[in-house]
Structure formats: C-alpha cells, structure tokens
C-alpha positions in Angstrom: -161.8 8.4 -29.0 -162.1 11.5 -31.2 -159.6 14.2 -32.2 -160.2 17.5 -33.9 -157.5 20.0 -35.1 -158.2 23.6 -34.4 -155.2 24.5 -36.5 -151.9 23.1 -37.8 -153.3 19.9 -39.4 -152.4 20.5 -43.0 -149.9 23.3 -42.5 -147.1 24.4 -40.2 -148.4 26.9 -37.6 -151.3 27.6 -35.3 -151.3 24.0 -34.0 -154.0 22.9 -31.6 -155.6 19.5 -31.2 -158.7 18.6 -29.1 -158.9 15.0 -27.8 -162.2 13.6 -26.6 -161.9 10.3 -24.7 -165.1 9.2 -23.0 -166.1 12.1 -20.7 -162.6 13.7 -20.9 -161.8 16.6 -23.2 -158.3 18.0 -23.3 -156.2 20.1 -25.7 -152.7 19.6 -27.0 -150.9 22.8 -27.9 -152.5 26.1 -28.9 -150.3 28.2 -31.1 -150.5 31.0 -33.7 -148.7 31.8 -37.0 -146.6 34.9 -36.7 -147.4 36.1 -40.3 -148.4 39.6 -41.3 -151.1 39.8 -40.0 -150.9 36.9 -37.6 -153.1 33.8 -38.0 -154.9 32.0 -35.2 -156.5 28.6 -34.7 -160.2 27.9 -34.2 -161.6 28.8 -30.8 -161.2 26.3 -28.0 -164.5 24.4 -27.4 -166.1 24.5 -24.0 -165.4 21.8 -21.5 -161.7 21.5 -22.0 -160.2 20.7 -18.6 -156.4 20.6 -19.5 -154.1 21.8 -22.2 -150.8 20.0 -22.7 -148.1 22.3 -24.1 -145.3 20.5 -26.0 -142.8 23.3 -26.1 -142.4 27.1 -26.2 -142.3 28.0 -29.9 -145.1 30.4 -30.8 -146.7 28.1 -33.4 -147.4 25.8 -30.5 -147.7 28.2 -27.5 -148.7 31.5 -29.0 -152.4 31.3 -27.9 -151.9 29.5 -24.7 -153.3 32.3 -22.5 -156.5 32.1 -24.5 -156.7 28.3 -23.9 -156.9 28.8 -20.2 -159.5 31.5 -20.1 -162.0 29.1 -18.6 -162.0 29.3 -14.8 -161.0 25.7 -14.3 -158.8 25.0 -17.4 -155.2 24.1 -16.4 -152.0 24.1 -18.5 -149.4 21.3 -18.2 -145.9 21.5 -19.6 -142.3 21.2 -18.4 -141.1 23.9 -16.0 -138.5 25.1 -18.6 -141.1 25.4 -21.3 -143.3 27.5 -19.0 -140.5 29.9 -18.3 -139.4 30.4 -21.9 -142.9 30.5 -23.2 -143.8 33.3 -20.9 -140.9 35.3 -22.3 -142.0 34.7 -25.9 -145.6 35.4 -25.2 -144.8 38.7 -23.5 -142.7 39.6 -26.6 -145.6 38.6 -28.9 -147.9 41.1 -27.2 -145.3 43.9 -27.5 -145.1 43.1 -31.3 -148.9 43.1 -31.6 -149.0 46.5 -30.0 -146.1 47.9 -32.0 -147.6 46.6 -35.3 -151.2 47.5 -34.3 -152.5 44.0 -34.6 -155.5 43.0 -32.5 -154.2 41.5 -29.3 -155.4 37.9 -29.0 -155.1 38.0 -25.2 -154.3 40.6 -22.5 -151.3 41.0 -20.2 -153.8 40.1 -17.4 -154.6 36.8 -19.2 -150.9 36.1 -19.7 -150.3 36.4 -15.9 -153.4 34.3 -15.2 -152.0 31.6 -17.6 -148.7 31.5 -15.7 -150.6 30.9 -12.4 -152.7 28.1 -14.1 -149.7 26.3 -15.6 -148.3 23.2 -13.9 -144.5 22.9 -14.5 -143.4 19.2 -14.7 -140.0 17.7 -14.8 -138.5 15.9 -17.8 -140.0 12.4 -17.2 -143.0 12.7 -15.0 -146.6 11.7 -15.3 -149.7 13.8 -14.7 -153.1 12.5 -13.8 -156.4 13.8 -15.4 -159.0 12.1 -13.3 -158.3 8.4 -13.9 -156.0 8.9 -17.0 -152.2 8.9 -16.7 -150.4 11.3 -19.1 -146.7 10.6 -19.5 -144.0 13.1 -20.5 -141.0 12.1 -22.5 -138.3 14.1 -24.3 -139.1 15.3 -27.9 -135.5 16.5 -28.5 -136.1 19.6 -30.7 -135.3 22.3 -28.0 -134.6 22.2 -24.3 -137.8 21.4 -22.4 -139.7 20.0 -25.4 -141.9 17.0 -24.5 -144.1 14.4 -26.2 -147.2 13.4 -24.3 -148.6 9.9 -24.0 -152.3 9.8 -23.1 -153.2 6.5 -21.4 -157.0 6.4 -21.7 -159.2 4.1 -23.6 -156.3 3.8 -26.0 -152.7 5.0 -25.6 -152.1 8.0 -27.8 -148.8 9.9 -28.3 -148.8 13.6 -29.4 -145.3 14.6 -30.5 -145.4 18.3 -30.8 -142.2 19.1 -32.7 -139.7 16.3 -32.6 -136.0 15.7 -33.4 -134.6 12.2 -33.0 -130.9 12.9 -33.4 -128.7 14.6 -30.7 -127.5 18.2 -31.3 -125.0 20.3 -29.4 -127.8 21.4 -27.1 -130.1 18.4 -26.5 -130.3 14.6 -26.9 -132.7 13.1 -29.4 -136.3 12.2 -28.7 -137.1 9.3 -26.4 -140.2 7.6 -27.9 -142.7 5.4 -26.0 -145.0 2.8 -27.4 -148.6 3.6 -28.1 -151.7 2.6 -30.1 -152.0 5.9 -31.9 -149.2 8.3 -32.9 -150.1 11.9 -33.7 -146.9 13.0 -35.4 -145.6 16.3 -36.9 -144.5 16.1 -40.5 -142.8 19.4 -41.1 -139.9 17.8 -43.1 -142.0 15.1 -44.8 -140.2 14.2 -48.1 -137.1 16.1 -47.1 -133.8 15.1 -45.5 -131.3 17.2 -43.6 -127.6 17.2 -44.4 -125.2 15.4 -42.0 -125.1 17.7 -39.0 -121.3 17.3 -38.4 -120.6 18.1 -42.0 -122.9 21.2 -41.8 -121.1 22.3 -38.7 -117.8 22.0 -40.6 -119.1 23.9 -43.6 -120.4 26.7 -41.4 -117.1 27.1 -39.6 -115.1 27.1 -42.8 -117.4 29.7 -44.3 -116.9 31.9 -41.2 -113.2 31.4 -41.5 -113.3 32.5 -45.2 -115.2 35.7 -44.5 -113.3 36.7 -41.4 -110.0 35.8 -43.0 -110.9 38.1 -45.9 -111.4 41.0 -43.6 -115.2 40.8 -43.4 -117.8 40.4 -40.6 -120.5 37.7 -40.3 -124.0 38.5 -39.2 -125.9 35.4 -38.0 -129.7 36.0 -37.5 -130.7 33.3 -35.1 -133.9 32.4 -33.3 -133.5 33.1 -29.6 -134.7 29.7 -28.5 -132.3 26.9 -29.4 -130.6 28.3 -32.6 -128.6 31.0 -30.9 -127.2 28.5 -28.5 -126.4 26.0 -31.2 -124.5 28.6 -33.2 -122.5 29.6 -30.1 -121.6 26.0 -29.4 -120.6 25.3 -33.0 -118.2 28.2 -32.9 -117.0 27.7 -29.3 -113.5 26.5 -30.1 -112.8 28.9 -33.0 -111.5 31.9 -31.0 -113.4 34.5 -32.9 -114.6 37.8 -31.4 -118.3 36.8 -31.1 -121.0 39.2 -29.9 -124.5 38.2 -28.9 -127.5 40.5 -29.1 -131.3 40.2 -28.7 -133.6 37.9 -26.8 -131.1 35.0 -27.1 -129.2 36.6 -24.1 -132.2 36.0 -21.8 -132.7 32.5 -23.1 -129.1 31.7 -22.5 -129.4 32.5 -18.8 -132.7 30.5 -18.5 -131.0 27.4 -20.1 -128.0 27.7 -17.8 -130.4 27.7 -14.8 -131.9 24.5 -16.0 -129.0 22.2 -16.8 -131.0 18.9 -16.5 -132.6 19.7 -19.9 -129.2 20.1 -21.7 -127.0 17.6 -23.3 -123.8 19.3 -22.1 -124.4 22.2 -19.7 -120.7 22.8 -19.2 -120.2 23.1 -23.0 -123.0 25.6 -23.3 -121.7 27.7 -20.4 -118.2 27.8 -22.0 -119.7 28.8 -25.3 -121.7 31.6 -23.7 -118.9 32.8 -21.6 -116.5 33.0 -24.6 -118.8 35.5 -26.3 -119.3 39.2 -25.6 -122.9 40.2 -24.7 -124.5 43.4 -25.9 -126.1 44.6 -22.7 -127.4 47.9 -23.9 -128.2 49.5 -27.3 -125.2 51.8 -27.2 -122.9 48.7 -27.1 -124.1 47.8 -30.7 -121.6 50.3 -32.0 -118.8 48.6 -30.2 -120.0 45.3 -31.6 -119.9 46.7 -35.1 -116.4 47.9 -34.7 -114.9 44.9 -32.9 -117.0 41.8 -33.7 -116.0 39.2 -36.2 -119.3 37.3 -35.8 -122.5 38.8 -34.5 -125.2 36.4 -33.4 -128.5 38.2 -33.0 -132.3 38.0 -33.2 -134.5 38.0 -35.3 -134.0 34.9 -37.2 -136.2 35.8 -40.3 -135.1 39.5 -40.5 -138.5 40.8 -39.6 -137.4 42.7 -36.5 -134.9 42.8 -33.7 -131.3 44.0 -33.6 -130.3 42.2 -36.8 -131.8 45.0 -38.8 -129.4 47.5 -37.1 -126.4 45.4 -38.0 -127.6 44.7 -41.5 -128.2 48.4 -42.2 -124.6 49.2 -41.0 -122.8 46.3 -42.8 -124.8 45.6 -46.0 -122.8 47.7 -48.4 -119.5 45.8 -48.0 -119.2 42.7 -50.2 -116.5 41.3 -47.8 -119.2 40.9 -45.1 -121.8 38.1 -45.0 -125.2 37.3 -43.8 -125.5 33.6 -42.7 -129.1 32.4 -42.6 -129.4 29.4 -40.2 -133.1 29.0 -39.9 -136.1 28.4 -42.2 -137.4 31.6 -43.8 -141.2 31.4 -44.1 -143.1 32.9 -47.0 -143.8 36.5 -46.4 -140.8 37.1 -44.1 -138.0 39.5 -44.9 -135.6 36.6 -45.0 -137.6 34.9 -47.7 -137.9 38.1 -49.7 -134.1 38.5 -49.5 -133.5 34.9 -50.7 -136.0 35.2 -53.5 -135.4 38.7 -54.8 -132.1 39.9 -53.3 -133.9 42.7 -51.6 -135.2 43.5 -48.1 -137.7 46.1 -47.0 -137.6 47.8 -43.6 -137.9 51.3 -42.3 -140.0 52.0 -45.4 -136.9 51.5 -47.5 -135.9 48.7 -49.9 -132.3 47.6 -49.7 -130.3 45.4 -52.0 -127.4 44.3 -49.8 -124.0 43.8 -51.4 -122.8 41.5 -48.6 -122.6 37.8 -49.3 -125.7 35.7 -48.3 -125.3 32.0 -47.4 -127.8 29.5 -46.0 -127.2 26.6 -43.6 -129.5 23.8 -42.3 -129.4 23.7 -38.5 -133.0 22.5 -38.3 -134.2 21.1 -35.0 -136.9 19.0 -36.7 -136.6 15.3 -37.7 -136.1 14.7 -41.4 -138.2 12.3 -43.4 -136.3 9.1 -42.6 -136.1 10.0 -38.9 -139.8 10.4 -38.8 -140.2 7.0 -40.3 -137.8 5.6 -37.6 -139.8 7.3 -34.9 -143.0 5.7 -36.1 -141.4 2.3 -36.1 -140.1 2.8 -32.5 -143.6 3.8 -31.3 -145.2 0.8 -33.0 -148.7 2.3 -33.4 -151.6 0.8 -35.2 -152.6 4.2 -36.5 -150.6 7.3 -37.4 -152.2 10.7 -37.6 -150.0 13.2 -39.6 -150.2 16.8 -38.7 -148.2 20.1 -38.8 -146.8 19.7 -42.4 -147.3 21.1 -45.9 -146.2 17.8 -47.6 -147.8 15.1 -45.5 -148.5 12.9 -48.5 -144.8 12.2 -49.0 -144.6 10.7 -45.6 -147.9 9.0 -45.7 -147.0 7.1 -48.9 -144.1 5.4 -47.1 -145.8 4.9 -43.8 -148.8 3.2 -45.3 -146.7 0.2 -46.1 -146.8 -0.7 -42.4 -149.5 1.5 -40.7 -152.9 2.9 -41.1 -152.3 6.6 -41.8 -154.8 9.4 -41.4 -154.4 13.1 -42.6 -157.3 15.2 -41.1 -158.0 18.7 -42.1 -158.5 21.6 -39.7 -161.9 21.5 -38.0 -162.6 17.9 -39.0 -163.5 15.5 -36.3 -161.8 12.1 -36.6 -162.6 8.9 -34.7 -159.4 6.9 -33.9 
C-alpha cells in the first residue's frame, strides 16, 4: 500500500492524497489554498477511479472539479458536503474572475463534478470494486466525514477533525484501523475551554453594546456563522446576519440529521435579522448591536462595508473569531493595526478582540483520537508543526511525516 501527497502534507492547505492499494488508485480530498495568488496541489495522476471528499472547506474541496476531469472518475462524499461545496466552489470561481486569477476549472467542469458526485448519508459504506469504504463523523463542521479504506490494510483518512462537541455538531466518531492518516493543524497547541470562551465572548459583547457601541463579527459562512448565532441566542441583542452564511443557514436547516441540535440552530437563526439585499445594510448599520457577516479574514465580502462605516468610533469593536492566515487582511490588522482595501490603508480606531472558536482538535485531542483508532502507523499531514505531535505519538506508535510529492509505503 502506497500513499503520495499532492499537497497539504507539511502545511495547511491544498490537501490531496493518492492511495495505491494493489490495482486500486483513489484520491482523498483535492483542495487549494486561497492565498494571493491562490496555490494549488500537484496534478492528479492518471488512473484514479474515485475521490473521497472529507468536507466542503476549500483547502480540501477547492480543486474537486479538476479531480473528476477523467471520464470515469467519481467523487464520494456526504450529501450535505456536496451541497455546500458546490456553493463554495461557485463562489471561488467568481472570486478568481473578479481578481483576474487563472481559473483552475470552468463552470462546465463544476456542473460535471456535481453530476459525478455520489452523496452518502452520515454512516454508510461505499464499495470500490471489492474494497469497502466506511464513512464516520469527523465532527469539525456538519457533513464532515472520516473515511476508512478496508483494503489490504485498514486505513483511516481524517480530513479535518474535532473530537469535542460544539453547539453545531457532535464530536468525531473514530473507528479502529491499521493506519491513521491524521491532520495536525493544532499540533503543539491547545484550545481554551469552549464554555469559558463562550462566556468571555458574551461578556465582551455585553461590554461593547452596554457602552453604546456596535460589534462586527467577521465569520466564515460554513460553521462559524452558525456557532456565533447559537452562542448569542439567549442574549436578546439585535443581531443582523449578512453574506454567504445566510445560504448556509438554510442548507443546514434542510439537513437536520447532521446537526447536534437542529431546533436550537433554528431558534438562533430565527432570532436574528437577515440582510436580504444590499440596501438593507444601511438599516443594519443604524439598528444592529451585533453584525455577523462574511468574510472571516477581512479579504472581501460585506464585512468591509461595515468596517468602513464603523471603524472610526472607539466604542465599536471588531471580534475576530477565526484563524487569520498570513497574507490576509485580518492578519495584517492584527500585526500592524492597519488594513488595506479599496486601494486605501485604514487604521481603525474601533476595538479589536480575538476569540478561539476553532473547529479543529487541539494537541491533546489529536493524541486521544490516535489512541482510540489504535493504529500501528500514524501518518501526520496538514500541519505546520507536525514535529510537536510526532514527538509525543512516537512513544506508542510508528509515526511518519511525508513531504509533498513523496511516495510512501505503509
């Protein structure tokens, strides 16, 4: 059995892994890195029969239509991931055209991908010739799955994983296997207690709103927008929601089996006001106490409209609730206190606060996941600090850390 990473081995982004098992050749995930300009994985080798997509985030799904260019290549994922990924992929093409990046696939290929994608339910198995592939929940975001390949050896590919429950989803449900191919995004780092972080977030909102200010919360459309709404659901603020999160809200409500508490999500969404059209943004600016909007790293989306309008008032605040990657406007703001858009550099006077609502497992949770799977060999991927996790795991397991393009026998 051989594996080869086309991207995402030693860094977060552009994840893709080819598995060769006897005569079988399949692909797990095929993403891109939404940097400026975007970065892409190595090309898919010929002969790949299936691609298994763990979840919808673009660093895992962003090149999926290119993975199914072959006339007989099929995509397998959960039905919810297929729906949300199509929304994100369509948006990524719009961004490529607006920013004049080379388009990595066409609208025609995106539509072809949709027709070639098999949508599975949460805990089903898929057969590739004589090999069973089991799906099990990865936590992380609704619809996210880990895959267990039951070939010459049992191999689990985690995609992104979170082992603890959040407002939105239950934690991952690991299966036993001989080989564990595991993400390591938060190797060497722990998350704060989630209930305590929720409380801190609510108290900070109360402080800003009580002082006569407004809070802007840039939030990723998938998962984070919904988590923020559920965190504030019982607080009785005037909350307005703008951006792609609105569409994802409706998709999630239409797929309640993937949610930890569908009724709680519905209550949270229905207690907020929705910006249905651009002209309603002025109403939101005059009436909202909290504005939850895309984009999460300040690189585009309605958040820039709200930031432009509210940045001069030190009573207002910007609450960053997602990781800000190097090169993003959000990272620039944190590092320098300035942000650049519309060919202008602003130094906002509003308050800037950060919160950890990560949907990834922390270091100790990754160790716990490994022990639950009970593999003989662990392959660490999708992380900038894999060595920190490898050092601890080597006390019990064989640990491998391949580089992009390297072929590894497992």
